[in-house]
GUZAVO-470315 format. One record per residue (C-alpha): residue number from 1; residue in three letters; x, y, z. Coordinates in Angstrom, 1 decimal, padded with zeros to 4 digits. Example, Ala and Ser with C-alpha at 12.3 -4.5 7.8 and 13.67 -1.06 7.14 Angstrom:
! GUZAVO-470315
    k    r    east   north      up
    1  ala   012.3  -004.5   007.8
    2  ser   013.7  -001.1   007.1
! end
This chain:
! GUZAVO-470315
    k    r    east   north      up
    1  met   135.2   009.8   093.4
    2  val   136.2   012.3   090.7
    3  val   135.7   016.0   091.3
    4  cys   136.6   018.6   088.4
    5  gly   136.2   022.3   089.0
    6  asp   138.0   025.6   088.8
    7  asp   137.0   027.3   092.0
    8  gly   136.4   026.8   095.8
    9  leu   133.5   024.5   095.3
   10  ala   135.7   021.8   093.9
   11  his   138.1   021.9   096.7
   12  arg   135.4   022.1   099.3
   13  leu   133.5   019.3   097.8
   14  ala   136.6   017.0   097.7
   15  ala   137.2   017.8   101.2
   16  glu   133.5   017.0   102.0
   17  leu   133.8   013.5   100.3
   18  arg   137.0   012.8   101.8
   19  gly   136.6   014.1   105.4
   20  val   132.8   013.2   106.1
   21  tyr   132.1   010.2   103.7
   22  arg   135.7   008.7   103.9
   23  glu   135.8   008.2   100.0
   24  gln   138.8   008.1   097.8
   25  val   138.8   011.5   095.8
   26  thr   140.6   012.4   092.6
   27  leu   140.6   016.2   092.1
   28  val   141.0   017.9   088.7
   29  val   141.7   021.5   088.7
   30  pro   143.3   024.0   086.4
   31  pro   146.9   025.0   086.8
   32  ser   147.5   027.6   089.6
   33  gly   147.8   030.5   087.3
   34  arg   144.5   029.7   085.5
   35  arg   142.1   029.0   088.3
   36  val   139.1   031.3   088.8
   37  arg   140.2   033.8   091.5
   38  gln   138.1   036.5   093.0
   39  pro   139.3   039.7   091.6
   40  val   140.3   042.7   093.8
   41  val   138.8   045.9   092.4
   42  gly   137.3   049.2   093.7
   43  arg   138.6   051.8   096.1
   44  ala   139.6   050.2   099.5
   45  arg   139.3   052.2   102.5
   46  ala   142.0   052.0   105.0
   47  ala   139.8   050.2   107.6
   48  ser   138.8   047.6   105.0
   49  ala   142.6   046.8   104.1
   50  ala   143.4   046.7   107.8
   51  leu   140.7   044.3   108.5
   52  leu   141.6   042.2   105.3
   53  asp   145.2   041.8   106.5
   54  met   143.9   040.7   110.0
   55  val   141.6   037.9   108.5
   56  asn   144.2   036.8   105.9
   57  ala   146.5   036.2   108.8
   58  ala   144.0   034.3   110.6
   59  val   143.3   032.1   107.6
   60  asn   147.0   031.5   107.2
   61  arg   147.5   030.6   110.8
   62  ser   144.7   027.9   110.5
   63  gly   147.0   026.1   108.0
   64  asn   144.0   024.9   105.8
   65  gly   144.4   027.1   103.0
   66  asp   146.2   024.6   100.8
   67  gln   144.5   021.4   101.8
   68  ser   142.4   020.2   098.8
   69  gly   141.0   017.1   100.8
   70  ala   141.7   014.8   097.8
   71  asp   143.9   011.7   097.5
   72  arg   145.0   012.7   094.2
   73  glu   145.1   015.9   092.4
   74  leu   145.5   016.3   088.7
   75  glu   146.0   019.8   087.0
   76  ala   144.5   020.4   083.6
   77  thr   143.2   023.3   081.7
   78  glu   140.1   021.7   080.4
   79  pro   138.4   018.4   081.4
   80  thr   139.1   016.8   078.0
   81  glu   138.6   012.9   077.1
   82  asp   142.3   012.2   078.0
   83  val   142.1   014.1   081.3
   84  leu   139.0   012.4   082.3
   85  ala   140.7   009.0   081.4
   86  asp   143.8   010.0   083.4
   87  ala   141.6   010.8   086.4
   88  gly   140.0   007.3   086.2
   89  val   136.5   008.2   085.1
   90  glu   136.2   004.7   083.6
   91  arg   136.4   003.1   087.0
   92  ala   135.1   005.7   089.1
   93  thr   131.7   005.6   091.0
   94  ala   130.8   009.1   090.5
   95  leu   131.8   012.3   088.7
   96  ala   131.2   015.9   089.7
   97  leu   131.6   018.6   087.3
   98  val   131.5   022.0   089.3
   99  tyr   133.2   024.3   086.8
  100  asp   131.7   028.0   086.8
  101  asp   130.9   027.7   083.0
  102  asp   127.8   025.7   082.2
  103  glu   129.2   024.8   078.7
  104  thr   132.3   023.3   080.0
  105  asn   130.3   021.2   082.3
  106  ile   128.0   019.8   079.7
  107  arg   130.7   019.0   077.2
  108  ala   132.6   017.2   080.0
  109  ala   129.5   015.4   081.0
  110  leu   128.8   014.1   077.5
  111  thr   132.4   012.9   077.1
  112  ala   132.1   011.1   080.6
  113  arg   128.8   009.4   079.9
  114  arg   130.4   007.9   076.7
  115  leu   133.5   006.7   078.6
  116  asn   131.3   005.1   081.5
  117  pro   127.7   004.7   080.8
  118  arg   127.3   003.5   084.6
  119  leu   128.9   006.6   085.9
  120  arg   126.9   008.7   088.5
  121  leu   127.1   012.2   087.2
  122  val   126.5   015.5   089.2
  123  leu   126.7   018.6   087.3
  124  arg   126.6   022.3   088.3
  125  leu   124.4   024.2   085.9
  126  tyr   122.8   027.7   086.5
  127  asn   120.2   027.3   083.7
  128  arg   117.4   025.3   085.3
  129  arg   115.6   024.5   082.1
  130  leu   118.8   023.5   080.3
  131  gly   119.8   021.3   083.3
  132  gln   116.5   019.4   083.2
  133  his   117.1   018.6   079.4
  134  ile   120.5   017.8   079.8
  135  glu   119.7   015.4   082.8
  136  asp   117.0   013.5   080.8
  137  leu   119.4   013.4   077.9
  138  leu   122.2   011.7   079.8
  139  asp   119.9   009.3   081.7
  140  gln   118.5   008.1   078.4
  141  ser   121.9   007.8   077.0
  142  ala   123.0   005.6   079.9
  143  ala   120.0   003.4   079.7
  144  leu   120.5   002.8   076.1
  145  ala   124.2   002.1   076.4
  146  thr   123.7  -000.6   079.3
  147  arg   120.5  -002.0   077.7
  148  asp   122.4  -005.2   076.7
  149  gly   124.6  -005.1   079.7
  150  ser   124.6  -007.4   082.7
  151  gly   121.8  -005.5   084.5
  152  ser   124.0  -004.1   087.3
  153  gly   123.2  -000.6   088.5
  154  pro   125.2   002.6   088.3
  155  asp   127.1   001.7   091.4
  156  gly   128.4  -001.5   089.9
  157  gly   126.5  -003.7   092.1
  158  pro   123.6  -005.8   091.6
  159  asp   120.3  -003.7   091.1
  160  ala   117.9  -004.7   088.5
  161  gly   115.3  -002.2   089.5
  162  ala   114.3   000.6   086.9
  163  gly   114.7   003.1   089.7
  164  ala   118.4   002.5   089.9
  165  trp   118.8   004.8   087.0
  166  ser   116.7   007.6   088.7
  167  gly   119.8   009.1   090.3
  168  ser   122.4   008.4   087.6
  169  thr   122.6   012.2   086.6
  170  thr   121.8   014.9   088.9
  171  val   121.9   018.6   088.1
  172  leu   122.3   021.2   090.9
  173  ser   123.0   024.7   091.2
  174  asp   125.1   026.4   094.0
  175  ala   123.1   029.4   093.7
  176  asp   119.8   027.6   094.3
  177  thr   121.3   025.8   097.2
  178  ala   122.7   028.8   098.9
  179  ala   119.9   031.3   098.1
  180  pro   117.4   030.2   100.7
  181  ala   120.0   030.3   103.5
  182  leu   121.3   033.8   102.5
  183  ala   117.8   035.3   102.2
  184  ala   116.7   033.8   105.5
  185  thr   119.7   034.8   107.4
  186  ala   119.1   038.5   106.5
  187  leu   115.6   038.6   108.1
  188  val   114.8   038.6   111.7
  189  gly   112.2   035.8   112.7
  190  thr   111.8   034.6   109.1
  191  ser   111.8   031.0   108.4
  192  lys   114.9   029.2   107.0
  193  ile   113.6   027.5   103.9
  194  val   114.3   024.4   101.9
  195  asp   112.2   024.3   098.7
  196  thr   112.1   021.0   096.7
  197  asp   109.6   020.4   094.0
  198  gly   106.7   021.8   095.8
  199  ile   107.6   020.8   099.3
  200  leu   108.5   023.8   101.5
  201  leu   110.2   022.9   104.7
  202  arg   110.4   025.9   107.2
  203  ala   112.8   025.8   110.1
  204  val   112.4   028.7   112.7
  205  glu   114.7   030.2   115.1
  206  arg   113.2   030.7   118.6
  207  his   114.3   032.6   121.5
  208  pro   114.5   030.9   125.1
  209  pro   111.1   030.9   126.6
  210  ala   110.6   033.3   129.7
  211  pro   110.4   031.7   133.2
  212  gly   107.1   030.0   133.6
  213  glu   106.6   029.8   129.9
  214  val   106.6   026.7   127.7
  215  ala   107.9   027.1   124.1
  216  asp   105.9   025.6   121.3
  217  pro   107.9   022.7   120.0
  218  gly   106.3   022.8   116.4
  219  leu   106.5   019.5   114.5
  220  cys   109.9   018.7   116.1
  221  thr   113.0   020.3   117.4
  222  leu   115.8   020.4   114.9
  223  ala   118.6   022.0   116.9
  224  leu   119.6   023.8   120.1
  225  leu   121.3   027.0   119.5
  226  ser   124.7   028.0   121.1
  227  ala   124.5   028.8   124.9
  228  thr   125.3   032.4   124.3
  229  ser   122.0   032.6   122.3
  230  asn   121.8   036.5   122.7
  231  asp   124.1   036.4   119.7
  232  pro   123.2   032.8   118.2
  233  ala   126.7   032.4   117.0
  234  gly   128.4   033.3   120.2
  235  thr   130.8   030.6   120.2
  236  asp   131.3   030.7   116.3
  237  gly   128.6   027.9   115.9
  238  ser   131.0   025.6   114.2
  239  glu   131.6   021.9   114.6
  240  asp   134.5   022.4   116.8
  241  ser   132.6   024.7   119.3
  242  gly   132.2   022.1   122.0
  243  glu   129.2   021.7   124.5
  244  gln   128.5   025.5   124.2
  245  gly   127.9   025.4   120.4
  246  pro   124.8   024.3   118.6
  247  gln   123.5   020.8   119.0
  248  leu   121.7   019.2   115.9
  249  leu   118.8   016.8   116.2
  250  pro   118.8   016.7   120.0
  251  asp   116.7   014.1   122.0
  252  ala   113.8   014.9   124.3
  253  ala   115.9   014.8   127.2
  254  ala   118.5   017.2   125.8
  255  val   115.7   019.8   124.8
  256  glu   114.2   019.7   128.4
  257  ala   117.6   020.1   130.1
  258  ala   118.8   023.1   127.8
  259  thr   117.1   025.6   129.6
  260  gly   117.9   029.4   128.5
  261  arg   119.0   028.2   125.0
  262  gly   117.3   029.0   121.8
  263  thr   115.8   026.2   119.5
  264  val   115.4   025.6   115.8
  265  val   112.1   024.0   115.2
  266  leu   110.2   022.6   112.3
  267  glu   107.2   024.7   112.4
  268  gln   105.3   024.4   109.1
  269  val   105.4   022.4   106.1
  270  ser   103.4   023.8   103.2
  271  tyr   103.8   024.9   099.6
  272  ser   103.8   028.6   098.6
  273  gly   104.5   029.5   095.1
  274  pro   105.9   032.9   094.1
  275  pro   103.2   035.7   093.9
  276  leu   102.4   036.3   090.1
  277  pro   102.1   040.0   089.2
  278  ala   098.7   041.2   088.1
  279  gly   098.3   041.9   084.3
  280  arg   100.7   041.7   081.6
  281  ala   104.4   041.9   082.2
  282  gly   105.9   045.4   081.5
  283  val   102.3   047.1   081.6
  284  pro   102.0   049.3   084.7
  285  ala   098.9   049.3   086.9
  286  phe   096.4   052.3   086.1
  287  gly   097.3   054.1   089.2
  288  glu   100.9   054.3   088.0
  289  leu   100.1   056.0   084.7
  290  phe   099.6   059.5   086.3
  291  ser   101.2   061.4   089.1
  292  arg   099.3   062.2   092.1
  293  arg   099.4   065.9   091.4
  294  leu   097.9   065.2   087.9
  295  arg   095.2   063.0   089.4
  296  trp   094.1   065.7   091.7
  297  ser   094.1   068.3   088.9
  298  leu   091.8   065.9   086.9
  299  ala   089.5   065.4   089.8
  300  gly   089.4   069.3   090.4
  301  leu   088.4   069.8   086.8
  302  ala   085.8   067.1   086.9
  303  ala   084.3   068.6   089.9
  304  cys   084.1   072.1   088.1
  305  val   082.3   070.5   085.2
  306  val   079.8   068.9   087.5
  307  ala   079.3   072.1   089.4
  308  leu   078.6   074.0   086.1
  309  ala   076.1   071.2   084.9
  310  val   074.3   071.7   088.1
  311  ala   074.2   075.5   087.9
  312  leu   073.2   075.5   084.3
  313  met   070.3   073.1   085.3
  314  val   069.2   075.5   088.2
  315  val   069.3   078.6   085.9
  316  thr   067.6   077.2   082.7
  317  gly   065.5   074.5   084.3
  318  asp   067.0   071.9   081.8
  319  his   067.1   068.2   082.3
  320  pro   070.4   067.1   084.1
  321  leu   071.5   065.1   081.0
  322  his   070.8   068.0   078.7
  323  ala   072.5   070.5   081.1
  324  thr   075.5   068.3   081.4
  325  tyr   075.6   068.1   077.4
  326  val   075.3   071.8   076.9
  327  thr   078.1   072.2   079.5
  328  leu   080.6   070.0   077.7
  329  leu   079.8   071.8   074.4
  330  asp   080.8   075.1   076.2
  331  leu   083.7   073.6   077.6
  332  phe   085.1   072.6   074.4
  333  ser   083.9   075.9   072.7
  334  ile   081.8   074.1   070.2
  335  asn   078.5   075.8   071.3
  336  glu   076.7   078.6   069.8
  337  pro   077.3   082.0   071.7
  338  ala   074.6   082.9   074.3
  339  his   074.4   086.4   073.3
  340  asn   070.6   086.2   073.2
  341  asp   070.2   084.4   076.5
  342  asp   069.9   085.9   080.0
  343  val   072.9   087.0   082.0
  344  gly   073.0   083.9   084.1
  345  arg   073.4   081.7   080.9
  346  gln   076.0   084.0   079.5
  347  ile   078.2   083.9   082.7
  348  leu   078.1   080.1   082.9
  349  gln   079.1   079.9   079.2
  350  leu   082.1   082.2   079.9
  351  leu   083.0   080.1   083.0
  352  ser   082.8   076.9   081.0
  353  gly   085.1   078.3   078.3
  354  phe   087.6   079.2   080.9
  355  val   087.5   075.7   082.6
  356  gly   088.0   074.4   079.1
  357  leu   091.2   076.5   078.8
  358  leu   092.6   074.9   081.9
  359  leu   091.6   071.5   080.7
  360  leu   093.8   071.7   077.8
  361  pro   097.3   071.6   079.6
  362  val   096.1   069.2   081.9
  363  leu   095.1   066.7   079.1
  364  leu   098.4   067.3   077.5
  365  ala   100.4   066.6   080.7
  366  ala   098.3   063.4   081.1
  367  val   099.3   062.1   077.7
  368  leu   102.8   063.0   078.3
  369  glu   103.0   061.3   081.5
  370  ala   101.2   058.2   080.2
  371  leu   103.6   058.0   077.3
  372  gly   106.7   058.4   079.6
  373  thr   105.2   055.6   082.2
  374  phe   104.8   053.2   079.3
  375  arg   108.4   054.0   078.1
  376  thr   109.9   053.6   081.3
  377  ala   107.8   050.4   082.5
  378  ser   110.5   048.1   081.5
  379  ser   113.3   050.3   083.0
  380  leu   114.8   050.3   086.3
  381  arg   112.8   051.8   089.2
  382  lys   114.4   054.1   091.7
  383  pro   114.0   053.7   095.5
  384  pro   110.8   055.4   096.6
  385  arg   110.9   058.4   099.1
  386  gly   110.2   057.4   102.7
  387  leu   111.2   053.6   102.2
  388  gly   112.5   052.0   105.3
  389  gly   112.7   048.4   106.7
  390  his   113.9   047.1   103.4
  391  val   116.9   044.8   102.5
  392  val   119.7   046.2   100.4
  393  leu   121.0   043.8   098.2
  394  leu   124.6   044.0   096.7
  395  gly   125.2   042.3   093.5
  396  leu   123.0   040.8   090.9
  397  gly   125.1   038.0   089.7
  398  lys   124.0   034.2   089.9
  399  ile   123.6   034.2   093.8
  400  gly   122.2   037.7   093.9
  401  thr   119.5   036.9   091.3
  402  arg   118.4   033.7   093.2
  403  val   118.3   035.6   096.5
  404  leu   116.4   038.5   095.0
  405  thr   113.8   036.0   093.8
  406  arg   113.5   034.3   097.1
  407  leu   113.2   037.7   099.0
  408  arg   110.4   038.8   096.6
  409  glu   108.6   035.5   097.0
  410  met   108.4   036.2   100.8
  411  asp   107.1   039.8   099.9
  412  ile   110.2   041.4   101.3
  413  pro   110.9   045.0   100.1
  414  val   114.3   045.0   098.4
  415  val   116.5   047.7   096.9
  416  cys   119.3   046.4   094.8
  417  val   122.8   047.9   094.1
  418  glu   124.5   046.9   090.9
  419  ala   127.6   048.5   089.1
  420  asp   127.1   046.5   085.9
  421  pro   123.8   047.5   083.8
  422  glu   124.2   044.4   081.9
  423  ala   124.4   042.2   084.8
  424  arg   122.7   038.8   084.8
  425  gly   119.8   039.7   087.3
  426  met   118.9   043.0   085.8
  427  ala   116.1   041.6   083.7
  428  thr   114.9   039.8   086.9
  429  ala   114.8   043.0   088.8
  430  arg   112.8   044.8   086.0
  431  arg   110.2   041.9   085.8
  432  leu   109.9   042.0   089.5
  433  arg   109.8   045.9   089.5
  434  val   112.4   046.1   092.2
  435  pro   114.2   049.5   092.7
  436  val   117.8   049.3   091.5
  437  val   120.8   051.8   092.2
  438  leu   123.3   051.7   089.3
  439  gly   126.8   052.5   090.7
  440  asp   129.9   051.0   092.3
  441  val   129.1   050.3   096.0
  442  thr   132.6   051.4   096.8
  443  gln   131.9   055.1   095.7
  444  glu   130.4   057.7   098.2
  445  gly   126.7   058.1   098.0
  446  val   125.8   054.8   096.3
  447  leu   124.6   053.1   099.7
  448  glu   123.0   056.4   100.6
  449  ala   120.9   056.3   097.6
  450  ala   119.9   052.8   098.4
  451  lys   118.4   054.3   101.7
  452  ile   121.0   052.2   103.8
  453  his   120.4   054.4   106.9
  454  arg   116.9   053.2   107.1
  455  ala   117.3   049.6   105.9
  456  his   116.6   046.5   107.8
  457  ser   119.6   044.5   106.7
  458  leu   122.4   044.4   104.2
  459  leu   123.2   041.3   101.8
  460  ala   126.7   041.8   100.3
  461  leu   126.7   039.3   097.5
  462  thr   129.0   040.5   094.9
  463  ser   131.7   038.1   093.5
  464  val   134.4   040.2   095.0
  465  asp   135.2   039.7   098.8
  466  thr   136.9   043.0   099.2
  467  thr   133.9   044.9   097.9
  468  asn   131.6   043.0   100.2
  469  leu   133.7   043.6   103.1
  470  glu   134.0   047.4   102.1
  471  ala   130.4   047.6   101.8
  472  val   129.7   046.1   105.1
  473  leu   132.3   048.3   107.0
  474  tyr   130.9   051.5   105.4
  475  ala   127.4   050.5   106.2
  476  arg   128.2   049.9   109.7
  477  ser   129.8   053.4   110.0
  478  val   126.4   054.8   108.8
  479  arg   124.3   052.5   111.0
  480  ser   126.2   050.8   113.8
  481  arg   123.5   048.1   114.4
  482  leu   122.7   047.1   111.0
  483  arg   122.1   043.6   110.2
  484  val   124.7   042.4   107.8
  485  val   125.2   039.1   105.7
  486  leu   128.5   038.6   103.7
  487  arg   129.1   036.3   100.8
  488  leu   132.7   035.4   101.1
  489  tyr   134.7   033.1   098.6
  490  asp   136.4   030.8   101.1
  491  asp   135.0   029.4   104.3
  492  asp   137.9   030.0   106.5
  493  phe   138.0   033.5   105.3
  494  ala   134.3   033.6   106.3
  495  thr   134.9   032.6   109.6
  496  ala   137.8   034.8   110.3
  497  val   135.6   038.0   109.1
  498  tyr   132.8   036.9   111.2
  499  arg   135.0   036.6   114.4
  500  thr   136.6   040.1   113.7
  501  leu   133.4   041.9   112.8
  502  arg   131.5   040.4   115.8
  503  ala   134.3   041.5   118.1
  504  ala   134.2   045.1   116.7
  505  his   130.6   045.3   116.8
  506  pro   129.3   043.1   119.6
  507  arg   125.8   044.5   119.7
  508  ala   125.0   044.1   115.9
  509  leu   124.2   040.8   114.4
  510  thr   126.8   039.8   111.7
  511  arg   126.8   036.7   109.5
  512  ser   129.4   035.7   107.0
  513  arg   128.6   033.0   104.7
  514  ser   130.7   031.0   102.2
  515  val   128.6   029.8   099.2
  516  thr   130.7   026.7   098.7
  517  his   130.1   025.8   102.4
  518  leu   126.2   025.9   102.1
  519  ala   126.3   024.2   098.6
  520  ala   129.1   021.4   099.2
  521  pro   126.9   019.1   101.4
  522  ser   124.1   018.8   098.7
  523  phe   126.6   018.0   095.8
  524  ala   128.4   015.5   098.0
  525  gly   125.1   013.9   099.0
  526  ala   124.2   013.6   095.0
  527  met   127.5   012.0   094.3
  528  met   126.7   009.3   097.2
  529  gly   123.4   008.7   095.0
  530  arg   120.9   010.1   097.3
  531  gln   118.4   012.9   096.7
  532  ile   119.3   015.8   099.0
  533  leu   116.4   018.0   099.3
  534  gly   118.1   020.9   100.7
  535  ala   120.3   022.3   103.5
  536  ile   119.6   024.6   106.3
  537  pro   122.4   026.3   108.3
  538  val   122.2   026.4   112.0
  539  glu   124.7   029.0   112.8
  540  arg   128.0   027.7   111.4
  541  arg   126.8   024.1   110.9
  542  val   124.7   022.5   108.3
  543  leu   121.6   020.4   108.7
  544  leu   120.7   018.3   105.7
  545  phe   117.3   017.0   104.4
  546  ala   117.3   014.0   102.3
  547  ala   114.9   011.4   100.8
  548  val   116.2   007.9   101.4
  549  glu   114.8   004.5   100.5
  550  val   114.5   002.4   103.6
  551  ala   115.5  -000.8   101.9
  552  gly   119.1  -001.6   102.4
  553  his   119.8   000.5   105.5
  554  pro   119.8  -001.6   108.7
  555  gln   119.5   001.5   110.8
  556  leu   116.1   002.1   109.5
  557  glu   114.4  -001.0   108.0
  558  gly   112.3  -003.1   110.5
  559  lys   112.5  -000.5   113.3
  560  thr   110.1   002.0   114.6
  561  val   110.5   005.6   114.1
  562  gly   111.4   006.1   117.7
  563  glu   114.0   003.3   117.5
  564  ala   115.4   004.7   114.1
  565  phe   116.2   008.1   115.7
  566  arg   119.7   008.8   116.6
  567  ala   120.3   011.9   118.4
  568  gly   122.9   014.2   116.7
  569  ala   122.9   012.1   113.5
  570  trp   119.6   011.7   111.9
  571  arg   115.8   011.8   112.6
  572  val   112.9   010.7   110.4
  573  leu   110.5   013.4   109.6
  574  ala   108.0   012.3   106.9
  575  leu   107.0   009.2   105.1
  576  glu   106.1   009.3   101.3
  577  val   103.2   007.1   100.2
  578  ala   101.2   006.7   096.9
  579  asp   098.1   008.5   096.6
  580  gly   095.2   006.1   097.0
  581  ala   097.2   003.7   099.1
  582  ser   095.2   002.2   101.8
  583  gly   096.5   003.2   105.1
  584  gly   093.4   002.4   107.4
  585  gly   094.9  -000.7   108.8
  586  arg   098.2   000.9   109.5
  587  ala   096.7   004.0   111.2
  588  ala   094.7   001.9   113.4
  589  ser   097.8   000.1   114.7
  590  gly   099.9   003.0   115.0
  591  gly   100.2   004.1   111.4
  592  pro   100.9   007.7   110.1
  593  val   098.2   010.3   110.3
  594  gly   098.1   013.6   108.8
  595  ser   099.5   014.2   105.3
  596  ser   100.0   016.7   102.6
  597  gly   101.3   016.4   099.0
  598  ser   100.4   016.6   095.3
  599  val   098.9   014.1   092.8
  600  gly   100.8   010.8   092.5
  601  ser   102.2   010.8   096.1
  602  arg   102.0   012.6   099.3
  603  leu   104.0   013.1   102.4
  604  val   102.8   012.0   105.7
  605  trp   104.2   014.1   108.6
  606  glu   102.8   013.1   111.8
  607  leu   104.5   009.7   112.3
  608  pro   104.0   008.1   115.7
  609  asp   107.1   006.7   117.3
  610  thr   105.5   003.1   117.0
  611  tyr   105.3   003.1   113.2
  612  val   107.5   000.2   111.8
  613  leu   109.6   001.3   108.7
  614  arg   109.4  -001.1   105.9
  615  gly   111.8  -001.9   103.1
  616  val   109.3  -000.6   100.5
  617  asp   109.1   002.9   102.6
  618  arg   110.6   006.1   101.3
  619  val   111.3   008.7   104.0
  620  val   112.4   012.2   104.5
  621  leu   114.9   012.7   107.1
  622  ala   117.0   015.4   108.6
  623  ala   120.6   014.5   109.3
  624  thr   123.9   016.0   110.0
  625  arg   126.7   015.7   107.5
  626  arg   128.4   012.9   109.5
  627  gly   125.0   011.1   110.3
  628  leu   124.0   011.2   106.5
  629  ala   127.6   009.9   105.6
  630  glu   127.3   007.0   108.1
  631  leu   123.9   006.2   107.0
  632  leu   124.8   006.2   103.2
  633  gly   128.2   005.2   103.4
  634  arg   127.5   001.6   104.8
  635  arg   125.2   000.9   101.8
  636  ala   127.7   002.2   099.2
  637  arg   130.5   000.2   100.6
  638  his   128.2  -002.9   100.9
  639  gly   127.4  -002.6   097.3
  640  ser   130.9  -002.2   096.1
  641  gly   132.1  -005.2   098.2
  642  val   134.1  -003.0   100.6
! end
């Protein structure tokens, strides 16, 4: 395996491949002085600086700061053809290009595909549409280059099926991988979500049931939370937490014996697309054209016109339509003077003229307000008065933009804070009509303008660790029990920050998330040639969802669903079948029932334990990192002759 990158994701991915999948890894990174580092900017408060020293000391004591997890490490400014050849791309099974720059990854991928057409490529691209085109292009190039070859698959082993090339190129985004987990962490009782091409998996945290109550198990129980479930990460929730930590994929006996512990259950599986705004983009709704005061003024003048028309009808005995017509003529001062009529008619004409004078400034104000509304329809909104229970999102970069989109899909009110008016996510905020506060979050008054004192939670997702840390500390000083979620560059640093903040604020819920920690399992699974549907964090551990072909896996093939389940490792959740396939005989003999899906194929979720998995089946399973490594690693070594 070859991993090329310039930030923490490359090191984390190399460690994942080496430590979990036991693969030989070559890591290509820039020289130390040219690697992407998180800048330290802003006005740091004394408390922030002190806490930063504490967590840095904790990270240094861990002794893991300099471990890349690779068997071989090369330093190169750019992944040129010579560098890739020196890294052994021509003999490698897979190559991951995880540079922060999309263009660098694309250029290196084109070069690597020319050097080794059978190479499995995993690219990190933020642009989804471009990524799909690049994936198709590289797959087509690989197929053409190997058309006259020996017929071996991309792994170098015998694989004559056309589907062998389906995973030869995979384009992923760390932002898309981490966004659902970051968004879900900020919300109480909101499902943790994995979204994969129309399949929406929802995992819900549930508190321990009261005595005498039976908790709803949902479709299945995915995990048991830490024993100190009042704070679901009471023992740090990591893989080293011991028996008191979270237990992933427990069996029925473990769930029954775990009294007083919260659970994570798979409660619902459905598709829910993002809500589309009504009307054309950039055109405000009719109710937003005029202010409330102006609408009341127009309503009052309309009532006066109706009253004058009724009075004229009573005084003169005219038809209602004619009386209304004459009143409007008087209102706009285009009627003949009523000097020959009776006194009542003259008084009504004077009153109509007076109302017409009042109407002129109101109409002018309406025109000006409408023009101003259209002019600012594409500009940034300000937080409305009285806003409360919302999420304050700091940073509209790659990660922040994806999280903002996810929150709005779930109809969660959001207020964004961004220092750069040209940031990547500003256009998304305008399109979604999300209030944005422009300013440096480290300056006084910025968080107050975002209504932090009435907010539900704070998501600090800027690219600067110290800025995120400072914002969280200041927000906690304003509201001590505010729910906070930090995006931090390094996983060890995130762990240390979590421990310190949790000790300082034991009654408030604190979460520190490293994007590399959330994204690395998906990239590693793609390098192993499997479709990783997504990852759901369970405290400080990660549960993976993958689509796996049953053929070639002795742990699955020929076994029932109950026999294939291995507690703490993997569990079969669903079976993918083609639409129109006859399942009557299978269902009658213990086959699957209950399905959902789209045209072409569908997923069957209610699989009985007696269903026998066949080699032609394709299943969706939940697995731990080590469980998935064991399940996939044996097949990879078998295909390579190891």
